LUMKE-123512 format. One record per residue: x, y, z of N, C-alpha, C, CB in turn; residue in one letter. Coordinates in nm, 3 decimals. Atoms other than C-alpha are relative to their C-alpha. Glycine has a CB too. Example, Ala and Ser with C-alpha at 12.3 -4.5 7.8 and 13.67 -1.06 7.14 Angstrom:
2
    n.c1    n.c2    n.c3   ca.c1   ca.c2   ca.c3    c.c1    c.c2    c.c3   cb.c1   cb.c2   cb.c3 residu
   0.089  -0.119   0.000   1.230  -0.450   0.780   0.090   0.120   0.000  -0.099   0.003   0.125      A
  -0.082  -0.119  -0.006   1.367  -0.106   0.714  -0.077   0.109   0.073   0.041   0.046  -0.142      S
This chain:
59
    n.c1    n.c2    n.c3   ca.c1   ca.c2   ca.c3    c.c1    c.c2    c.c3   cb.c1   cb.c2   cb.c3 residu
  -0.085  -0.027   0.113  21.649  -7.607  -6.815   0.079  -0.125  -0.039   0.094   0.116   0.031      M
  -0.080   0.120   0.031  21.843  -7.936  -6.792  -0.069  -0.086  -0.106   0.024  -0.083   0.128      R
   0.072   0.081   0.098  21.572  -8.118  -6.985   0.009   0.062  -0.139  -0.147  -0.017   0.042      E
  -0.008  -0.068   0.129  21.578  -7.856  -7.260   0.140  -0.013  -0.060  -0.037   0.148   0.015      E
  -0.136   0.007   0.054  21.957  -7.854  -7.293   0.036  -0.142  -0.040   0.100   0.053   0.102      T
  -0.031   0.140   0.030  21.977  -8.232  -7.289  -0.068  -0.049  -0.127  -0.040  -0.087   0.115      S
   0.073   0.043   0.120  21.736  -8.253  -7.581   0.069   0.044  -0.129  -0.140   0.054   0.003      S
  -0.071  -0.050   0.118  21.982  -8.079  -7.818   0.136  -0.069  -0.010   0.015   0.156   0.005      V
  -0.124   0.078   0.013  22.263  -8.303  -7.947   0.125   0.087   0.004  -0.003  -0.079  -0.130      A
  -0.117  -0.088   0.003  22.502  -8.015  -8.014   0.031   0.053   0.140  -0.023   0.116  -0.097      E
  -0.015  -0.052  -0.136  22.445  -7.876  -7.665   0.067  -0.106   0.087  -0.139   0.041   0.059      F
  -0.059   0.111  -0.078  22.523  -8.215  -7.508   0.144  -0.022  -0.038  -0.080  -0.130  -0.021      R
  -0.135   0.023   0.047  22.831  -8.259  -7.722   0.096   0.107   0.051   0.002  -0.003  -0.152      S
  -0.084  -0.108  -0.051  22.970  -7.919  -7.629   0.025  -0.017   0.150  -0.066   0.137  -0.027      H
  -0.012   0.013  -0.146  22.903  -7.977  -7.259   0.093  -0.115   0.037  -0.137  -0.021   0.064      A
  -0.084   0.115  -0.032  23.064  -8.321  -7.256   0.147   0.029  -0.028  -0.045  -0.123  -0.079      L
  -0.138  -0.037   0.032  23.375  -8.185  -7.424   0.061   0.089   0.106   0.004   0.069  -0.134      G
  -0.051  -0.090  -0.104  23.410  -7.906  -7.169   0.013  -0.071   0.133  -0.092   0.122   0.015      W
  -0.011   0.074  -0.126  23.340  -8.138  -6.878   0.127  -0.084   0.001  -0.125  -0.090   0.022      H
  -0.122   0.081   0.009  23.621  -8.364  -6.999   0.124   0.087   0.018   0.006  -0.074  -0.135      A
  -0.115  -0.091  -0.013  23.860  -8.068  -7.028   0.017   0.045   0.145  -0.018   0.122  -0.091      A
  -0.005  -0.041  -0.140  23.771  -7.952  -6.677   0.055  -0.113   0.086  -0.140   0.043   0.050      I
  -0.046   0.116  -0.077  23.822  -8.301  -6.536   0.149  -0.025  -0.021  -0.080  -0.124  -0.038      L
  -0.143   0.021   0.026  24.159  -8.341  -6.708   0.085   0.101   0.075   0.029   0.009  -0.152      R
  -0.076  -0.105  -0.069  24.278  -8.010  -6.563   0.001  -0.025   0.150  -0.058   0.138  -0.031      A
   0.008   0.028  -0.143  24.157  -8.100  -6.214   0.088  -0.120   0.035  -0.148  -0.027   0.043      V
  -0.081   0.119  -0.026  24.317  -8.443  -6.232   0.150   0.031  -0.009  -0.035  -0.110  -0.100      E
  -0.140  -0.038   0.015  24.643  -8.279  -6.343   0.045   0.097   0.108   0.022   0.063  -0.137      A
  -0.033  -0.095  -0.105  24.625  -8.041  -6.049   0.027   0.139  -0.053   0.120  -0.047   0.077      G
  -0.022  -0.129   0.065  24.622  -7.742  -6.284  -0.122   0.090   0.021   0.029  -0.018  -0.152      D
   0.114  -0.085  -0.035  24.390  -7.491  -6.121  -0.028   0.106  -0.105   0.023   0.066   0.134      A
   0.021  -0.104   0.102  24.446  -7.224  -6.386  -0.069  -0.058  -0.123   0.134   0.065  -0.039      Q
   0.063   0.063   0.117  24.357  -7.462  -6.669  -0.144  -0.038   0.031   0.079  -0.124  -0.044      A
   0.137   0.035  -0.039  24.051  -7.583  -6.479  -0.089   0.123   0.001  -0.001  -0.067   0.139      A
   0.078  -0.125  -0.001  23.937  -7.225  -6.426  -0.030   0.046  -0.142   0.076   0.110   0.076      R
   0.021  -0.041   0.140  23.988  -7.140  -6.794  -0.102  -0.089  -0.069   0.133  -0.002  -0.077      R
   0.094   0.094   0.063  23.804  -7.453  -6.906  -0.142   0.024   0.051   0.042  -0.145   0.027      A
   0.133  -0.026  -0.055  23.514  -7.376  -6.671  -0.056   0.130  -0.057   0.006   0.007   0.153      M
   0.046  -0.127   0.057  23.494  -7.016  -6.792  -0.039  -0.018  -0.147   0.109   0.108   0.013      E
   0.032   0.026   0.140  23.504  -7.133  -7.154  -0.128  -0.082  -0.013   0.117  -0.073  -0.069      D
   0.122   0.081  -0.001  23.236  -7.391  -7.077  -0.123   0.088   0.023   0.008  -0.111   0.108      H
   0.114  -0.088  -0.028  23.008  -7.126  -6.929  -0.030   0.092  -0.118   0.027   0.084   0.125      L
   0.019  -0.085   0.117  23.065  -6.900  -7.229  -0.067  -0.079  -0.113   0.136   0.057  -0.047      E
   0.060   0.084   0.103  22.985  -7.186  -7.467  -0.146  -0.030   0.032   0.079  -0.131  -0.014      Q
   0.137   0.027  -0.042  22.673  -7.264  -7.266  -0.090   0.119  -0.031  -0.006  -0.033   0.149      T
   0.077  -0.121   0.033  22.554  -6.903  -7.302  -0.026   0.007  -0.150   0.075   0.128   0.047      E
   0.017  -0.002   0.145  22.613  -6.924  -7.677  -0.100  -0.106  -0.045   0.135  -0.021  -0.069      Q
   0.092   0.107   0.036  22.430  -7.255  -7.700  -0.143   0.034   0.037   0.042  -0.130   0.067      D
   0.135  -0.040  -0.041  22.132  -7.122  -7.506  -0.055   0.099  -0.102   0.000   0.063   0.143      V
   0.046  -0.100   0.097  22.112  -6.824  -7.742  -0.030  -0.063  -0.135   0.106   0.110  -0.017      A
   0.018   0.059   0.133  22.147  -7.040  -8.052  -0.109  -0.105  -0.005   0.129  -0.061  -0.045      Q
   0.088   0.117   0.009  21.943  -7.349  -7.967  -0.129   0.011   0.080   0.074  -0.120   0.047      Y
   0.121  -0.004  -0.084  21.693  -7.255  -7.697  -0.079   0.129  -0.016   0.039  -0.016   0.146      L
   0.074  -0.125   0.006  21.603  -6.888  -7.720  -0.082   0.017  -0.128   0.094   0.114   0.013      Q
   0.085  -0.014   0.121  21.489  -6.896  -8.085  -0.130  -0.078   0.012   0.077  -0.047  -0.124      P
   0.122   0.081  -0.015  21.240  -7.170  -7.994  -0.102   0.069   0.089   0.034  -0.138   0.057      A
   0.093  -0.067  -0.091  21.090  -6.962  -7.714  -0.053   0.129  -0.061   0.067   0.029   0.135      T
   0.046  -0.123   0.064  21.061  -6.654  -7.936  -0.099  -0.028  -0.112   0.119   0.079  -0.054      R
   0.077   0.032   0.119  20.893  -6.834  -8.225  -0.142  -0.015   0.026   0.048  -0.121  -0.062      G
C-alpha cells in the first residue's frame, strides 16, 4: 500500500502535514495533542484511501 499512497500527491501532502503535527506535539511533550493528531491523521488516511485509491480498484 505504501507505493500506492506515495504515488498520489494529495495523499503525500496530507500525510506530511499530519506527521509534522504529531512530531510538534511529541516534541512539546503534549500527549493529548499527539494522540489527537494521530487520530486525525488516521481518519484523513481512511478518507484519502476512499477518495484516491478505492475508485481506481473499482474501475
